[in-house]
N, C-alpha and C positions, 0 to 999 in steps of 0.2 A: 548482617543480612545474609540470607542464603538463597542461592539460585533456585527458582521454581518454574517448572514448565507445565502449561496446561494446553489443551486443544479445544478450541471453540468450534462448535458445529453450526451448520446453517440455521437450525431452529433457534439458536441463541442470538442471531443478528436481528437488527430492526431495519425494516425497509420503509421508505416513504417516497411519495411522489413529488416531483418538482416540474416546472414548466417544460423541460426538455426530455423527461423520462422518469427513471426511478433511481434512488440512491440507497445503498445498504451500508449502514454503519457496522464495521467489523470490530472496531476497538476504539475506546476513548480513554485517555488518561488525564486526570485521575478518574477512577471508576465512577464517581458521582458527578463527573463533568457533564456539561450540557452544550451541545453544538449550537442549538437555537439561541442560547443566551451568550454564545461565544466564550463559555466558561470551560476551557480545556487547555492543556499543554500540548497534547498530541492526539490526533484523530486519524484513523485509517478507515477508508471506505472504498467501495466499488460502485460505480454508476453505469447504468445503461442509458446511453444517449440516443433517443429516438428522433430528435429533431435534426435536420441537416445543419442548421445554424443555431448556436447557443451562446448566450452571454453569461460569463462566469459571475457568480456572486462576488461583490467587492468585499475583500477580507483584509483591511489594512492591518499591518503588523503581523501578518501570517506568512510564513515561508511555506511554499507549496512544492510538492513533487507530484508529477502525473506520469503514469505509464499506461500504454494501451495494451489490452489483452486481445481484442478483436477489432478489425476494421483498420481504417486509415484516418488520421486526424491532422488537419491544418489548424495551427494556432496563430493568432495575432495578439501579441502583448503590446499594449500602448499603440503607437502609430507605426513604428518602423520594424519591430522585431517579429520575424516570421519563423515558425518552427513546424516541421513536418514530422509526425510520429507514425511509425509502423509498429506492429506488435512487439512488445517487450523492450521498446525504447523508452527512455526516461527524459522528462523535461523538468527543470527546476525554475521557479519564478516567484516573484513577489505578488502575494495575493491582493495587494492594494492597487496594482496596476490593472487598468481595464483590459480584459482578455475576452476575445471572441474565438469560438471554435467552429470549424466546418467539418462535418463528417459524423456518420452514425457509428458509434463504437461502444465497446464495453471497456471501462477504464479502471484504474487503481490509483487511489489518492493517499497522500500523506500530507497532513497539515501540522505545522509546528508554531507555537507561540509562547509567550510568557516565559522566555528564557530557555525553552527546550530547543534542542538542536538534533540534527540527524541527517540521514541519507537514505535514498531508495536505490535498490539494485535488483537484479534478476538472477534466477538460477534456472538453467535448462540442463537436465540430466538425461542422457540416453540410458538404455537398458544396461544394468550392471555398473553404471558410472556412479562415482561418489565425489563429494566435495566437502571441504571444511570451511566454515565461517569463523574466522578469527575475531576475537574481541579486539577492537581498536579504539583509540582515543579513550574517552570516558563514557562511551555508550553503555547504558545499564538496562536497556530494554531491546529485545530482538523479537520481531514478529515476522512470520513466514506464512504467506497466504498461497496455498497450493491451488492453482487455477486448472491445471490439466494433469491427468494421471494421478499418481500417488507417490509418496516418498517416506522413507524412515527418517525422522528428525530426532536426533539423540536417542536412537533405538525405539522410537514410538511411531507407529504408523499414522500418517496424516494423509487423508484422501482429498480429492478435488472438492473445492468449496469449503474447506476447513482452514482454520487459522491456528498455527502454533504460536504461543506467546511464552517467551522466556523472560521472567521478571528477575531483577537483581542479577542480570547476566554477568558472569565472571569467566566462564571457560569456553574454549573452542567448541563449536557445535558441528557434528558430522551429519551430512545429508547423504542418503543412499537411495538409488532407484533400483528396486528388485523386481519391478514389473516389466512387462513386454513393451509398453508404450513409453515414449518420452514424457518425462515429468517436467512441468514448468511452474515456476512460482515467482511471486513478487516478494521482495525482502525489504523490511524497514528496520534500520538500526537507529536507535533513539537515545538521547541523553535527556532525562527528565531532571527537574530541580526540586 
């Protein structure tokens, strides 16, 4: 297999309504996966939460990561676990545990199931700053969603609202900010089976 990078633009994403706002599916693996049927290994999405209080959909056997892009979010997992999230902070939790959130936010989600594993991170690059994402463990999929600004990812320009997808990931990936404004992104490193 050989490493392949593509950039997905906003018009390629699908957005749907839910009781608390809207959700935009940025990526699903496998490509013919279906979130509604829970037929996927990895799903990356961003949601706008317009309701002050939201109950998360129960997703047994799904490992979830959640990052906030805008706003402040208070989460309650089960009865006793409380988490406060500010922009670009990440929470990991079991999708089968009842979860309630308080706060109007824009978030970034990674869901993993059926043997897939992964992690969510953030990148914030000031003007002229660069970073390298090293391949670690046996992650074979790297997705970088640029939320603010723009950055060069493996020498390809990726603007706000676009998702860089590197399939069959094998090599370190360089990120560069050549713009005047700080660039901010959510990063998902995934091992699919």
